[in-house]
N, CA, C and O atoms as a GROMACS GRO file, in nm:
protein
  556
    1UNK      N    1  18.763   6.800  -2.413
    1UNK     CA    2  18.637   6.866  -2.439
    1UNK      C    3  18.567   6.903  -2.308
    1UNK      O    4  18.508   7.010  -2.297
    2UNK      N    5  18.573   6.812  -2.208
    2UNK     CA    6  18.509   6.840  -2.080
    2UNK      C    7  18.573   6.959  -2.012
    2UNK      O    8  18.505   7.038  -1.946
    3UNK      N    9  18.705   6.971  -2.026
    3UNK     CA   10  18.776   7.083  -1.964
    3UNK      C   11  18.730   7.214  -2.026
    3UNK      O   12  18.713   7.314  -1.956
    4UNK      N   13  18.709   7.215  -2.158
    4UNK     CA   14  18.662   7.335  -2.226
    4UNK      C   15  18.522   7.372  -2.177
    4UNK      O   16  18.494   7.489  -2.151
    5UNK      N   17  18.434   7.273  -2.165
    5UNK     CA   18  18.299   7.299  -2.118
    5UNK      C   19  18.300   7.353  -1.976
    5UNK      O   20  18.220   7.439  -1.942
    6UNK      N   21  18.393   7.302  -1.893
    6UNK     CA   22  18.402   7.352  -1.756
    6UNK      C   23  18.449   7.496  -1.755
    6UNK      O   24  18.398   7.578  -1.678
    7UNK      N   25  18.548   7.527  -1.840
    7UNK     CA   26  18.602   7.663  -1.844
    7UNK      C   27  18.502   7.762  -1.897
    7UNK      O   28  18.488   7.871  -1.843
    8UNK      N   29  18.432   7.726  -2.004
    8UNK     CA   30  18.335   7.818  -2.064
    8UNK      C   31  18.216   7.836  -1.972
    8UNK      O   32  18.167   7.948  -1.955
    9UNK      N   33  18.170   7.730  -1.914
    9UNK     CA   34  18.051   7.737  -1.830
    9UNK      C   35  18.078   7.782  -1.689
    9UNK      O   36  17.984   7.806  -1.614
   10UNK      N   37  18.203   7.796  -1.650
   10UNK     CA   38  18.232   7.827  -1.511
   10UNK      C   39  18.191   7.967  -1.472
   10UNK      O   40  18.164   7.992  -1.354
   11UNK      N   41  18.185   8.060  -1.566
   11UNK     CA   42  18.149   8.197  -1.534
   11UNK      C   43  17.999   8.219  -1.528
   11UNK      O   44  17.954   8.326  -1.486
   12UNK      N   45  17.922   8.122  -1.569
   12UNK     CA   46  17.777   8.137  -1.572
   12UNK      C   47  17.718   8.067  -1.451
   12UNK      O   48  17.737   7.948  -1.429
   13UNK      N   49  17.647   8.144  -1.374
   13UNK     CA   50  17.583   8.085  -1.257
   13UNK      C   51  17.444   8.034  -1.295
   13UNK      O   52  17.372   8.098  -1.372
   14UNK      N   53  17.410   7.922  -1.241
   14UNK     CA   54  17.276   7.870  -1.268
   14UNK      C   55  17.178   7.940  -1.176
   14UNK      O   56  17.213   7.977  -1.064
   15UNK      N   57  17.056   7.958  -1.221
   15UNK     CA   58  16.956   8.026  -1.138
   15UNK      C   59  16.926   7.943  -1.014
   15UNK      O   60  16.932   7.820  -1.018
   16UNK      N   61  16.894   8.009  -0.905
   16UNK     CA   62  16.863   7.933  -0.784
   16UNK      C   63  16.735   7.851  -0.804
   16UNK      O   64  16.641   7.894  -0.871
   17UNK      N   65  16.736   7.735  -0.746
   17UNK     CA   66  16.618   7.648  -0.757
   17UNK      C   67  16.503   7.708  -0.678
   17UNK      O   68  16.521   7.757  -0.567
   18UNK      N   69  16.386   7.704  -0.738
   18UNK     CA   70  16.267   7.753  -0.668
   18UNK      C   71  16.227   7.653  -0.561
   18UNK      O   72  16.240   7.532  -0.580
   19UNK      N   73  16.179   7.702  -0.450
   19UNK     CA   74  16.137   7.608  -0.346
   19UNK      C   75  16.020   7.523  -0.396
   19UNK      O   76  15.926   7.574  -0.458
   20UNK      N   77  16.026   7.397  -0.369
   20UNK     CA   78  15.922   7.305  -0.414
   20UNK      C   79  15.804   7.309  -0.318
   20UNK      O   80  15.821   7.299  -0.197
   21UNK      N   81  15.684   7.325  -0.374
   21UNK     CA   82  15.562   7.323  -0.293
   21UNK      C   83  15.485   7.196  -0.324
   21UNK      O   84  15.362   7.197  -0.333
   22UNK      N   85  15.556   7.087  -0.339
   22UNK     CA   86  15.488   6.962  -0.372
   22UNK      C   87  15.500   6.863  -0.257
   22UNK      O   88  15.593   6.867  -0.177
   23UNK      N   89  15.403   6.775  -0.254
   23UNK     CA   90  15.401   6.669  -0.154
   23UNK      C   91  15.392   6.537  -0.228
   23UNK      O   92  15.325   6.529  -0.332
   24UNK      N   93  15.457   6.434  -0.178
   24UNK     CA   94  15.446   6.305  -0.248
   24UNK      C   95  15.304   6.249  -0.236
   24UNK      O   96  15.240   6.257  -0.131
   25UNK      N   97  15.258   6.193  -0.345
   25UNK     CA   98  15.125   6.133  -0.349
   25UNK      C   99  15.138   5.997  -0.416
   25UNK      O  100  15.167   5.989  -0.535
   26UNK      N  101  15.118   5.892  -0.342
   26UNK     CA  102  15.132   5.755  -0.393
   26UNK      C  103  15.269   5.733  -0.455
   26UNK      O  104  15.282   5.669  -0.559
   27UNK      N  105  15.372   5.787  -0.390
   27UNK     CA  106  15.509   5.766  -0.436
   27UNK      C  107  15.555   5.864  -0.542
   27UNK      O  108  15.674   5.866  -0.573
   28UNK      N  109  15.468   5.944  -0.598
   28UNK     CA  110  15.506   6.041  -0.701
   28UNK      C  111  15.476   6.181  -0.649
   28UNK      O  112  15.374   6.202  -0.584
   29UNK      N  113  15.566   6.277  -0.677
   29UNK     CA  114  15.538   6.413  -0.629
   29UNK      C  115  15.418   6.473  -0.700
   29UNK      O  116  15.400   6.453  -0.820
   30UNK      N  117  15.337   6.544  -0.626
   30UNK     CA  118  15.219   6.609  -0.683
   30UNK      C  119  15.226   6.757  -0.649
   30UNK      O  120  15.245   6.793  -0.532
   31UNK      N  121  15.212   6.841  -0.747
   31UNK     CA  122  15.220   6.985  -0.724
   31UNK      C  123  15.103   7.030  -0.638
   31UNK      O  124  14.990   6.985  -0.659
   32UNK      N  125  15.128   7.116  -0.545
   32UNK     CA  126  15.022   7.170  -0.462
   32UNK      C  127  14.941   7.269  -0.544
   32UNK      O  128  14.997   7.348  -0.619
   33UNK      N  129  14.812   7.265  -0.529
   33UNK     CA  130  14.725   7.352  -0.607
   33UNK      C  131  14.731   7.494  -0.554
   33UNK      O  132  14.741   7.516  -0.433
   34UNK      N  133  14.724   7.590  -0.643
   34UNK     CA  134  14.720   7.729  -0.600
   34UNK      C  135  14.580   7.762  -0.549
   34UNK      O  136  14.490   7.679  -0.556
   35UNK      N  137  14.562   7.882  -0.497
   35UNK     CA  138  14.435   7.919  -0.434
   35UNK      C  139  14.318   7.910  -0.532
   35UNK      O  140  14.211   7.861  -0.496
   36UNK      N  141  14.336   7.957  -0.656
   36UNK     CA  142  14.228   7.954  -0.756
   36UNK      C  143  14.182   7.813  -0.787
   36UNK      O  144  14.062   7.787  -0.799
   37UNK      N  145  14.277   7.721  -0.800
   37UNK     CA  146  14.242   7.582  -0.829
   37UNK      C  147  14.171   7.519  -0.710
   37UNK      O  148  14.076   7.442  -0.727
   38UNK      N  149  14.218   7.550  -0.589
   38UNK     CA  150  14.151   7.496  -0.470
   38UNK      C  151  14.010   7.552  -0.457
   38UNK      O  152  13.917   7.479  -0.423
   39UNK      N  153  13.994   7.681  -0.484
   39UNK     CA  154  13.861   7.743  -0.475
   39UNK      C  155  13.767   7.680  -0.577
   39UNK      O  156  13.651   7.651  -0.546
   40UNK      N  157  13.816   7.659  -0.698
   40UNK     CA  158  13.734   7.595  -0.802
   40UNK      C  159  13.694   7.454  -0.760
   40UNK      O  160  13.579   7.413  -0.779
   41UNK      N  161  13.787   7.382  -0.702
   41UNK     CA  162  13.760   7.245  -0.656
   41UNK      C  163  13.647   7.245  -0.552
   41UNK      O  164  13.554   7.166  -0.562
   42UNK      N  165  13.656   7.334  -0.453
   42UNK     CA  166  13.556   7.337  -0.347
   42UNK      C  167  13.421   7.389  -0.396
   42UNK      O  168  13.316   7.343  -0.349
   43UNK      N  169  13.422   7.483  -0.488
   43UNK     CA  170  13.295   7.530  -0.547
   43UNK      C  171  13.229   7.416  -0.622
   43UNK      O  172  13.108   7.396  -0.612
   44UNK      N  173  13.308   7.340  -0.698
   44UNK     CA  174  13.253   7.224  -0.771
   44UNK      C  175  13.196   7.120  -0.675
   44UNK      O  176  13.089   7.064  -0.700
   45UNK      N  177  13.266   7.095  -0.564
   45UNK     CA  178  13.217   6.998  -0.465
   45UNK      C  179  13.086   7.046  -0.403
   45UNK      O  180  12.993   6.967  -0.388
   46UNK      N  181  13.078   7.173  -0.368
   46UNK     CA  182  12.956   7.226  -0.308
   46UNK      C  183  12.839   7.224  -0.406
   46UNK      O  184  12.726   7.192  -0.367
   47UNK      N  185  12.864   7.259  -0.532
   47UNK     CA  186  12.757   7.254  -0.632
   47UNK      C  187  12.710   7.111  -0.656
   47UNK      O  188  12.591   7.087  -0.674
   48UNK      N  189  12.803   7.015  -0.657
   48UNK     CA  190  12.765   6.875  -0.673
   48UNK      C  191  12.681   6.828  -0.555
   48UNK      O  192  12.584   6.755  -0.574
   49UNK      N  193  12.718   6.869  -0.435
   49UNK     CA  194  12.640   6.832  -0.316
   49UNK      C  195  12.500   6.894  -0.321
   49UNK      O  196  12.402   6.828  -0.287
   50UNK      N  197  12.492   7.019  -0.363
   50UNK     CA  198  12.362   7.085  -0.376
   50UNK      C  199  12.275   7.014  -0.480
   50UNK      O  200  12.156   6.991  -0.457
   51UNK      N  201  12.334   6.980  -0.595
   51UNK     CA  202  12.260   6.909  -0.699
   51UNK      C  203  12.212   6.773  -0.648
   51UNK      O  204  12.101   6.730  -0.678
   52UNK      N  205  12.296   6.707  -0.571
   52UNK     CA  206  12.258   6.578  -0.514
   52UNK      C  207  12.141   6.592  -0.418
   52UNK      O  208  12.049   6.510  -0.420
   53UNK      N  209  12.144   6.694  -0.335
   53UNK     CA  210  12.034   6.717  -0.240
   53UNK      C  211  11.903   6.747  -0.312
   53UNK      O  212  11.796   6.708  -0.265
   54UNK      N  213  11.910   6.816  -0.426
   54UNK     CA  214  11.789   6.847  -0.503
   54UNK      C  215  11.739   6.724  -0.578
   54UNK      O  216  11.619   6.700  -0.586
   55UNK      N  217  11.832   6.646  -0.634
   55UNK     CA  218  11.792   6.534  -0.721
   55UNK      C  219  11.751   6.407  -0.648
   55UNK      O  220  11.669   6.331  -0.699
   56UNK      N  221  11.805   6.382  -0.530
   56UNK     CA  222  11.774   6.256  -0.460
   56UNK      C  223  11.624   6.237  -0.437
   56UNK      O  224  11.574   6.128  -0.464
   57UNK      N  225  11.550   6.336  -0.388
   57UNK     CA  226  11.405   6.314  -0.372
   57UNK      C  227  11.333   6.285  -0.504
   57UNK      O  228  11.242   6.203  -0.508
   58UNK      N  229  11.375   6.352  -0.610
   58UNK     CA  230  11.313   6.329  -0.742
   58UNK      C  231  11.343   6.187  -0.790
   58UNK      O  232  11.254   6.117  -0.839
   59UNK      N  233  11.468   6.144  -0.776
   59UNK     CA  234  11.507   6.010  -0.818
   59UNK      C  235  11.436   5.903  -0.735
   59UNK      O  236  11.398   5.798  -0.788
   60UNK      N  237  11.417   5.929  -0.607
   60UNK     CA  238  11.342   5.834  -0.523
   60UNK      C  239  11.196   5.824  -0.567
   60UNK      O  240  11.139   5.715  -0.568
   61UNK      N  241  11.134   5.937  -0.602
   61UNK     CA  242  10.996   5.934  -0.652
   61UNK      C  243  10.985   5.853  -0.781
   61UNK      O  244  10.890   5.776  -0.798
   62UNK      N  245  11.080   5.870  -0.870
   62UNK     CA  246  11.080   5.792  -0.995
   62UNK      C  247  11.094   5.644  -0.964
   62UNK      O  248  11.024   5.561  -1.023
   63UNK      N  249  11.184   5.609  -0.872
   63UNK     CA  250  11.205   5.468  -0.836
   63UNK      C  251  11.079   5.408  -0.776
   63UNK      O  252  11.042   5.295  -0.809
   64UNK      N  253  11.012   5.481  -0.689
   64UNK     CA  254  10.888   5.431  -0.628
   64UNK      C  255  10.780   5.415  -0.734
   64UNK      O  256  10.706   5.316  -0.732
   65UNK      N  257  10.768   5.509  -0.827
   65UNK     CA  258  10.668   5.499  -0.934
   65UNK      C  259  10.693   5.377  -1.021
   65UNK      O  260  10.598   5.309  -1.060
   66UNK      N  261  10.818   5.349  -1.052
   66UNK     CA  262  10.849   5.231  -1.134
   66UNK      C  263  10.812   5.105  -1.058
   66UNK      O  264  10.753   5.013  -1.115
   67UNK      N  265  10.847   5.100  -0.931
   67UNK     CA  266  10.820   4.980  -0.851
   67UNK      C  267  10.670   4.956  -0.833
   67UNK      O  268  10.626   4.841  -0.833
   68UNK      N  269  10.592   5.063  -0.819
   68UNK     CA  270  10.448   5.048  -0.799
   68UNK      C  271  10.373   5.010  -0.926
   68UNK      O  272  10.268   4.946  -0.919
   69UNK      N  273  10.426   5.047  -1.042
   69UNK     CA  274  10.354   5.024  -1.167
   69UNK      C  275  10.399   4.902  -1.245
   69UNK      O  276  10.332   4.862  -1.341
   70UNK      N  277  10.510   4.840  -1.207
   70UNK     CA  278  10.555   4.722  -1.280
   70UNK      C  279  10.640   4.634  -1.190
   70UNK      O  280  10.701   4.679  -1.093
   71UNK      N  281  10.643   4.506  -1.225
   71UNK     CA  282  10.724   4.412  -1.149
   71UNK      C  283  10.867   4.414  -1.201
   71UNK      O  284  10.892   4.452  -1.316
   72UNK      N  285  10.960   4.375  -1.117
   72UNK     CA  286  11.099   4.368  -1.158
   72UNK      C  287  11.184   4.475  -1.093
   72UNK      O  288  11.139   4.548  -1.005
   73UNK      N  289  11.306   4.481  -1.139
   73UNK     CA  290  11.402   4.576  -1.083
   73UNK      C  291  11.371   4.718  -1.127
   73UNK      O  292  11.308   4.740  -1.231
   74UNK      N  293  11.414   4.814  -1.048
   74UNK     CA  294  11.394   4.955  -1.080
   74UNK      C  295  11.498   5.001  -1.182
   74UNK      O  296  11.466   5.078  -1.272
   75UNK      N  297  11.620   4.954  -1.168
   75UNK     CA  298  11.728   4.997  -1.256
   75UNK      C  299  11.754   4.894  -1.366
   75UNK      O  300  11.746   4.773  -1.344
   76UNK      N  301  11.784   4.944  -1.483
   76UNK     CA  302  11.822   4.862  -1.598
   76UNK      C  303  11.972   4.881  -1.616
   76UNK      O  304  12.020   4.994  -1.620
   77UNK      N  305  12.046   4.772  -1.626
   77UNK     CA  306  12.190   4.781  -1.646
   77UNK      C  307  12.226   4.725  -1.783
   77UNK      O  308  12.163   4.631  -1.831
   78UNK      N  309  12.326   4.784  -1.843
   78UNK     CA  310  12.370   4.739  -1.974
   78UNK      C  311  12.518   4.769  -1.989
   78UNK      O  312  12.567   4.871  -1.941
   79UNK      N  313  12.590   4.679  -2.055
   79UNK     CA  314  12.732   4.699  -2.081
   79UNK      C  315  12.747   4.787  -2.205
   79UNK      O  316  12.689   4.758  -2.310
   80UNK      N  317  12.823   4.894  -2.193
   80UNK     CA  318  12.848   4.985  -2.306
   80UNK      C  319  12.999   4.999  -2.324
   80UNK      O  320  13.076   4.957  -2.238
   81UNK      N  321  13.039   5.058  -2.436
   81UNK     CA  322  13.181   5.080  -2.463
   81UNK      C  323  13.206   5.229  -2.469
   81UNK      O  324  13.127   5.303  -2.528
   82UNK      N  325  13.316   5.273  -2.409
   82UNK     CA  326  13.351   5.414  -2.407
   82UNK      C  327  13.369   5.472  -2.546
   82UNK      O  328  13.385   5.398  -2.643
   83UNK      N  329  13.367   5.602  -2.555
   83UNK     CA  330  13.366   5.675  -2.681
   83UNK      C  331  13.483   5.641  -2.772
   83UNK      O  332  13.462   5.627  -2.892
   84UNK      N  333  13.603   5.627  -2.720
   84UNK     CA  334  13.720   5.610  -2.805
   84UNK      C  335  13.740   5.469  -2.857
   84UNK      O  336  13.839   5.444  -2.925
   85UNK      N  337  13.651   5.376  -2.828
   85UNK     CA  338  13.664   5.241  -2.879
   85UNK      C  339  13.601   5.229  -3.018
   85UNK      O  340  13.612   5.124  -3.082
   86UNK      N  341  13.538   5.333  -3.064
   86UNK     CA  342  13.470   5.330  -3.194
   86UNK      C  343  13.570   5.308  -3.307
   86UNK      O  344  13.688   5.337  -3.292
   87UNK      N  345  13.523   5.258  -3.418
   87UNK     CA  346  13.607   5.228  -3.533
   87UNK      C  347  13.651   5.357  -3.601
   87UNK      O  348  13.567   5.442  -3.630
   88UNK      N  349  13.783   5.374  -3.626
   88UNK     CA  350  13.829   5.495  -3.695
   88UNK      C  351  13.763   5.507  -3.831
   88UNK      O  352  13.750   5.408  -3.904
   89UNK      N  353  13.722   5.627  -3.865
   89UNK     CA  354  13.660   5.652  -3.994
   89UNK      C  355  13.510   5.634  -3.992
   89UNK      O  356  13.442   5.672  -4.088
   90UNK      N  357  13.456   5.576  -3.885
   90UNK     CA  358  13.311   5.556  -3.878
   90UNK      C  359  13.238   5.689  -3.872
   90UNK      O  360  13.127   5.702  -3.924
   91UNK      N  361  13.299   5.786  -3.809
   91UNK     CA  362  13.241   5.920  -3.799
   91UNK      C  363  13.354   6.019  -3.826
   91UNK      O  364  13.410   6.077  -3.733
   92UNK      N  365  13.387   6.038  -3.953
   92UNK     CA  366  13.503   6.120  -3.990
   92UNK      C  367  13.492   6.264  -3.945
   92UNK      O  368  13.594   6.330  -3.927
   93UNK      N  369  13.372   6.315  -3.926
   93UNK     CA  370  13.354   6.454  -3.886
   93UNK      C  371  13.384   6.480  -3.739
   93UNK      O  372  13.407   6.594  -3.701
   94UNK      N  373  13.385   6.377  -3.657
   94UNK     CA  374  13.408   6.394  -3.514
   94UNK      C  375  13.540   6.328  -3.477
   94UNK      O  376  13.547   6.206  -3.466
   95UNK      N  377  13.645   6.408  -3.459
   95UNK     CA  378  13.778   6.354  -3.433
   95UNK      C  379  13.790   6.294  -3.293
   95UNK      O  380  13.880   6.215  -3.269
   96UNK      N  381  13.701   6.331  -3.201
   96UNK     CA  382  13.707   6.273  -3.067
   96UNK      C  383  13.680   6.123  -3.072
   96UNK      O  384  13.731   6.049  -2.988
   97UNK      N  385  13.601   6.079  -3.167
   97UNK     CA  386  13.565   5.938  -3.173
   97UNK      C  387  13.674   5.852  -3.234
   97UNK      O  388  13.671   5.730  -3.219
   98UNK      N  389  13.771   5.911  -3.302
   98UNK     CA  390  13.874   5.833  -3.369
   98UNK      C  391  14.010   5.854  -3.306
   98UNK      O  392  14.112   5.823  -3.367
   99UNK      N  393  14.014   5.905  -3.185
   99UNK     CA  394  14.140   5.944  -3.123
   99UNK      C  395  14.237   5.828  -3.107
   99UNK      O  396  14.341   5.828  -3.173
  100UNK      N  397  14.209   5.731  -3.024
  100UNK     CA  398  14.309   5.628  -2.998
  100UNK      C  399  14.250   5.490  -2.969
  100UNK      O  400  14.324   5.401  -2.924
  101UNK      N  401  14.125   5.469  -2.992
  101UNK     CA  402  14.060   5.341  -2.963
  101UNK      C  403  14.080   5.299  -2.818
  101UNK      O  404  14.084   5.180  -2.789
  102UNK      N  405  14.091   5.395  -2.727
  102UNK     CA  406  14.119   5.363  -2.588
  102UNK      C  407  13.998   5.350  -2.500
  102UNK      O  408  14.013   5.339  -2.379
  103UNK      N  409  13.877   5.351  -2.556
  103UNK     CA  410  13.757   5.340  -2.474
  103UNK      C  411  13.750   5.207  -2.402
  103UNK      O  412  13.799   5.105  -2.451
  104UNK      N  413  13.690   5.208  -2.286
  104UNK     CA  414  13.679   5.086  -2.207
  104UNK      C  415  13.532   5.053  -2.184
  104UNK      O  416  13.448   5.142  -2.178
  105UNK      N  417  13.502   4.925  -2.171
  105UNK     CA  418  13.365   4.886  -2.139
  105UNK      C  419  13.326   4.938  -1.999
  105UNK      O  420  13.408   4.940  -1.908
  106UNK      N  421  13.201   4.978  -1.985
  106UNK     CA  422  13.151   5.021  -1.855
  106UNK      C  423  13.004   4.981  -1.846
  106UNK      O  424  12.940   4.954  -1.948
  107UNK      N  425  12.952   4.978  -1.726
  107UNK     CA  426  12.812   4.942  -1.704
  107UNK      C  427  12.732   5.069  -1.684
  107UNK      O  428  12.766   5.153  -1.601
  108UNK      N  429  12.624   5.082  -1.761
  108UNK     CA  430  12.536   5.198  -1.749
  108UNK      C  431  12.414   5.157  -1.666
  108UNK      O  432  12.363   5.046  -1.679
  109UNK      N  433  12.370   5.248  -1.580
  109UNK     CA  434  12.253   5.226  -1.496
  109UNK      C  435  12.147   5.328  -1.535
  109UNK      O  436  12.173   5.448  -1.533
  110UNK      N  437  12.028   5.280  -1.571
  110UNK     CA  438  11.918   5.369  -1.609
  110UNK      C  439  11.791   5.323  -1.539
  110UNK      O  440  11.780   5.206  -1.501
  111UNK      N  441  11.697   5.414  -1.524
  111UNK     CA  442  11.567   5.372  -1.474
  111UNK      C  443  11.501   5.288  -1.582
  111UNK      O  444  11.506   5.322  -1.700
  112UNK      N  445  11.439   5.178  -1.541
  112UNK     CA  446  11.377   5.086  -1.636
  112UNK      C  447  11.247   5.146  -1.686
  112UNK      O  448  11.160   5.184  -1.608
  113UNK      N  449  11.233   5.154  -1.819
  113UNK     CA  450  11.111   5.207  -1.880
  113UNK      C  451  11.036   5.101  -1.960
  113UNK      O  452  10.929   5.127  -2.013
  114UNK      N  453  11.094   4.980  -1.968
  114UNK     CA  454  11.028   4.868  -2.037
  114UNK      C  455  11.012   4.753  -1.939
  114UNK      O  456  11.075   4.750  -1.833
  115UNK      N  457  10.926   4.659  -1.978
  115UNK     CA  458  10.908   4.540  -1.894
  115UNK      C  459  11.042   4.470  -1.873
  115UNK      O  460  11.134   4.482  -1.955
  116UNK      N  461  11.051   4.399  -1.763
  116UNK     CA  462  11.170   4.319  -1.733
  116UNK      C  463  11.191   4.217  -1.844
  116UNK      O  464  11.095   4.152  -1.887
  117UNK      N  465  11.313   4.201  -1.891
  117UNK     CA  466  11.351   4.106  -1.996
  117UNK      C  467  11.278   4.129  -2.128
  117UNK      O  468  11.248   4.033  -2.199
  118UNK      N  469  11.250   4.252  -2.162
  118UNK     CA  470  11.180   4.283  -2.287
  118UNK      C  471  11.261   4.241  -2.410
  118UNK      O  472  11.203   4.198  -2.509
  119UNK      N  473  11.393   4.252  -2.404
  119UNK     CA  474  11.476   4.213  -2.519
  119UNK      C  475  11.475   4.063  -2.541
  119UNK      O  476  11.489   4.017  -2.654
  120UNK      N  477  11.460   3.985  -2.434
  120UNK     CA  478  11.458   3.840  -2.449
  120UNK      C  479  11.331   3.793  -2.518
  120UNK      O  480  11.332   3.691  -2.589
  121UNK      N  481  11.222   3.865  -2.500
  121UNK     CA  482  11.095   3.828  -2.561
  121UNK      C  483  11.091   3.861  -2.710
  121UNK      O  484  11.047   3.779  -2.791
  122UNK      N  485  11.136   3.982  -2.746
  122UNK     CA  486  11.122   4.026  -2.885
  122UNK      C  487  11.255   4.049  -2.955
  122UNK      O  488  11.256   4.083  -3.074
  123UNK      N  489  11.365   4.033  -2.886
  123UNK     CA  490  11.494   4.065  -2.945
  123UNK      C  491  11.521   4.213  -2.931
  123UNK      O  492  11.437   4.288  -2.881
  124UNK      N  493  11.637   4.256  -2.974
  124UNK     CA  494  11.673   4.397  -2.965
  124UNK      C  495  11.612   4.474  -3.081
  124UNK      O  496  11.664   4.471  -3.193
  125UNK      N  497  11.500   4.541  -3.055
  125UNK     CA  498  11.432   4.621  -3.157
  125UNK      C  499  11.403   4.759  -3.101
  125UNK      O  500  11.392   4.776  -2.979
  126UNK      N  501  11.391   4.858  -3.189
  126UNK     CA  502  11.358   4.993  -3.146
  126UNK      C  503  11.215   4.998  -3.095
  126UNK      O  504  11.128   4.926  -3.144
  127UNK      N  505  11.191   5.081  -2.997
  127UNK     CA  506  11.056   5.098  -2.944
  127UNK      C  507  10.972   5.175  -3.045
  127UNK      O  508  11.022   5.262  -3.116
  128UNK      N  509  10.844   5.141  -3.051
  128UNK     CA  510  10.752   5.210  -3.141
  128UNK      C  511  10.657   5.298  -3.060
  128UNK      O  512  10.665   5.301  -2.937
  129UNK      N  513  10.570   5.369  -3.128
  129UNK     CA  514  10.479   5.464  -3.063
  129UNK      C  515  10.396   5.399  -2.952
  129UNK      O  516  10.394   5.450  -2.840
  130UNK      N  517  10.328   5.290  -2.980
  130UNK     CA  518  10.243   5.222  -2.881
  130UNK      C  519  10.301   5.086  -2.844
  130UNK      O  520  10.228   4.987  -2.841
  131UNK      N  521  10.428   5.081  -2.817
  131UNK     CA  522  10.498   4.956  -2.786
  131UNK      C  523  10.444   4.898  -2.655
  131UNK      O  524  10.446   4.966  -2.552
  132UNK      N  525  10.397   4.773  -2.657
  132UNK     CA  526  10.342   4.714  -2.534
  132UNK      C  527  10.447   4.684  -2.428
  132UNK      O  528  10.413   4.660  -2.313
  133UNK      N  529  10.574   4.686  -2.465
  133UNK     CA  530  10.681   4.658  -2.368
  133UNK      C  531  10.707   4.775  -2.275
  133UNK      O  532  10.767   4.757  -2.169
  134UNK      N  533  10.663   4.896  -2.312
  134UNK     CA  534  10.691   5.016  -2.233
  134UNK      C  535  10.601   5.020  -2.111
  134UNK      O  536  10.480   4.998  -2.120
  135UNK      N  537  10.660   5.049  -1.996
  135UNK     CA  538  10.584   5.057  -1.870
  135UNK      C  539  10.509   5.190  -1.864
  135UNK      O  540  10.540   5.281  -1.940
  136UNK      N  541  10.411   5.203  -1.774
  136UNK     CA  542  10.340   5.331  -1.760
  136UNK      C  543  10.432   5.448  -1.727
  136UNK      O  544  10.410   5.560  -1.773
  137UNK      N  545  10.535   5.424  -1.647
  137UNK     CA  546  10.629   5.532  -1.614
  137UNK      C  547  10.714   5.569  -1.735
  137UNK      O  548  10.756   5.683  -1.749
  138UNK      N  549  10.738   5.472  -1.823
  138UNK     CA  550  10.819   5.498  -1.942
  138UNK      C  551  10.747   5.576  -2.050
  138UNK      O  552  10.810   5.624  -2.144
  139UNK      N  553  10.615   5.590  -2.038
  139UNK     CA  554  10.539   5.662  -2.140
  139UNK      C  555  10.552   5.806  -2.124
  139UNK      O  556  10.494   5.882  -2.202
   0.00000   0.00000   0.00000
């Protein structure tokens, strides 16, 4: 059988291999990006830098306002679970939430809008219109 395959296939030349434009990255080859992908990457980096330059002064003002109007930390941290960890069928209309249960826990950082340790005093409850736990900056 091998002899037949050699005879039949011997007249067909395989196409020449295209030159590889890849470089190894962490032991695995990585394709080099074309000009459009590189341009998109650098435009995204520049826009992110511009957004950072605009937002940093605003974020610093918010942090100073929180610190001046209430005691405690400026940032509130909380452990959350990524989107795909949700229970399948809990939201049947949104297939992104039921994909593979692969969400991972992560820590979220937010500016604090309630008194320090507000949940320890009253438990985890929704804020109301005139909630005394809300700081002046949180209003």
